[in-house]
Each structure stands twice: as structure tokens, then as C-alpha cells.
N, C-alpha and C positions, 0 to 999 in steps of 0.2 A: 780792364773792365771797369765801367762806371755804373753806379747804381743810384737812382733817384727814387726814393719811396714815393708812391703816389698819394697825395693828400686825400684823406677820407677812405682809402682802400682798407678793406678788412679781410681777415682770413675766413673763407667759407669753404665748404666741401662740395665738389672739388674746387680748388682755386684754379682759375683758368689763366694760363700764361700764354700770351700771343707771341709766336716766334716768327720773325720776318727779316727781310734783308733784300737788297737789290740783287739782280742777276750776277752770278759768279762770286758772291761774297762768302759762300761756305755754309749756307743754311742747311743743306741736306746732311752735311757732316755734323753740324751742331745737333740736329734732330736725332741722329743716330746715337750721339753721346748721351742725350737725355734718356733715350730708351735703354741704354746700357746702365743708367742709374736707376732703372726700374720705373721711370715715369711714362705713362701712356701718351703716345703722340698721335694726333690726327693729322695726316699728311694730305692737304688739299690737292696737291699736284698728283699724288698717287691715285687719289679717288677719281680725278678727272681722267687719268689714263685708263682706269678700270671701266669707267662709264663709256669711254670712247674706244675701248679695245674690242677684240673679237667677241661678238655676241653682247656687246655693251648696251645698256639700256638707252643710250642717247644716239646710237649710230643711225637709226632710221630717221630721227628728227633732224639730225645734222645733214644727212644726205638729201632730205626733202628741201631744206633751206639752202644748202650749198651743194648742188648736184655735181657729181664726179669727184667728191673729196673722200669717199669711203670705198672700201673693198673687202676682200675676205679677211683681212687682218684688222678690220675696224676702220677708224678714221686715219687717213694719211695726213699726218701733222704738217708735213711740208706743203702739201696742196692746200690744206685749210689755212695755214699761215699766210700763204700767198694771197688768199682771198681777203683776210681780215687785217693783216698788219699794215698800219698806216691809213686804214679806212674806218673811221669811227662809227659810221652807220652799220657797217657789216660786223664790226667787233661787238657792238651793242646787241645785235641780233643773236650772235653766238652766245654772249653772256646770258641773254634771256633764256636760252635753252639750258646752259650748263649750271649757272649759279643756284637755281632752286633745287636741283638734284644734289649738288654738293652740300647745300644747307641742310637737307633732310638727312644725309649721311652723317653730318656733323652732330646733329641732334641725337641720332642713334648712338653715336660714340659717347657723348656726354651722359646719356642715360645709362649706358653700359658701365661707365666708370664713375658713377655718382658717389660711390663710397670712398674714393681715393682722396688723398690730401691734395694732390697736384696733378693736373693734366696740361698738356701742351697742344695748342692749335698751331700747326705749321702752315701759315698762310702767306704766300708770296706778296699779295696785294692788300695786306692788312690795312695800311694807311689809305691806299688809293681807292678802295671800295667801302670804307667805313667800318670795317671789322674791328678796328681798335676800340670802338664804343662798347663792344660786347665782351671784352676781356678785363681781367682784374689788374694785369700788369703786362708790359711789353718788353720783350728782349729782341734787340736788333743785332744781327751779325754784320760785321764790317771788316773790310780789309783795304789796304791802299789801292788807289785807282789803277796803278800800273799792274798790280797783281790781279785785280778783277778782270782787266782787259786780257791779260795773258791766259787766265783760266777759261774765259768765255770763247776766245778765238780758237781754242783747241777743240771746241765742240764741232761735230760733223755738220756741215752745211752752214756754219756761221760765217757771216761776212761783216766787214766794218759798217756797211750801210744798215744791215739788219740789227746790229748791236746798237747803232745810233737810234733807230726807230724804237727799239725796246726801251732804251734809256729815257726816251721822250715820254713814255707812258708811265714811268716810275718816279715816285717822289725821290729827290736827290738824297744820296747817302748822308750828307751833312744835316739835312732836315730830319731824317729818321733818327740819327744819333741824338739830336737835340730833344726829340720827343720821347725817347726811350726811357724806361725805368732801369734797364740793364743794357749795356753795350758789350757784346761778346766779340773780342778781337780775334779774328781768324788768320791774320797775316803773321803768324808766329808758329812755333812747333805745336803739333796736335796735342802733346801732353799738357802744354800751357792752356790751350783752349779747353781741354777736358777738365782741368782744375777749376776754371771759371764756371763751367756747367755744373760741376759737383757742388760748388758753393751756392749757386742759384737754387738748385734742387733742395739743398739743405735748409734754405730759408723758409720753405713752405711746409715742412713736416710738422704735423700737429704736436704740440707740447703738452 
């Protein structure tokens, strides 16, 4: 794990730590470890799933813009992915529906936990969509490229072409590592990763 204190950053309540990492790097595992340390975590992906799930607030708007991509169980992510992956215009249309709703949920989360020392915003596209500007520090999860590929290719419906398309949309791991305040190495035993997380959490407790 590396740590680079951000010049001019100061401890405020709650201190907002942005957690990010490329696909298959172990971000969900890291987020769960922060929660085990008692740190509230806002999971942007989970919020998107909720908004697009059965009875979700965005299902009707997504069906109207992308006909045939929803059903009784909400948004069919495979069908929707086929519409937007590799098509920047369609992806932008989807983001215009999803991002404002996720942003509102994030604000509610921050209000709910405003008395805490530290909160984590788990945001996959923190660098890609400018979210890094709104956090006090950044933690990037990272693993060797071969391990990333192995993890991702085990996912249902994943193909080499799909992985390549997803990678094109993401800032490279080496760039994320260079811009991070903390780099959490996940290509090692989970106990070692957990020790890194415990250390990071301890850095932000009020003294």
C-alpha cells in the first residue's frame, strides 16, 4: 500500500474518502472491509441496481429511452448493455438518466452520516466522471493485470471483447495508482488487504 497525503487537505467531518478501481480489481471486497471497520460506505453500483431493479424509480425512464430493455424484474442489464456499450451517444443518454438520481442518493447518505469521522464513497468511475474533485482523498484498489482478467472472465456473460470495451472506458490502472492518495493492493491474501484498510480507516479518526 502506498500513501500520498494530499497537499492542503484537512480533516473535516465527515472526511470523504473516494474508493475506486478498474473492473475486477477487488473494489467490492475492499468496500466490505471498510464496513467491517465501522465506516459507512455509499455503494454507487448498488444504488444503480436498486434504481433499476423491480419497481425501481428509473425503470420507466429507461424503458422509454431504450425500448425493450426492461421487464418484470426491472432493467435487463444484458439488453441495456448491448445498447450502450461501445456507443458513446447512447451511453451518454443513459448516464443523463442515472447520474442525477445517484447523486441525490449520495447527498442523502452524506447528510445521514454527517456526524461521522469518515465515510467512503465507492464510485467505480471516480476519475472518469470527475467525482475525484468532490472527495478529500482517494483510495485505489489494484491487482496485477493477469489477476484482473482472470476475475473478470469468470463473470457470467463476460467475453474478451466486452472486457476490452469496458477497459477502453476506464482510466488505466497505472494512472489511477499515480493519482491515488492510498493504493490498496488486492492481489494478495485478504488478511493483508484488510490490514491496509484498517490502517487507512485509523488515519481519519478524530483525535
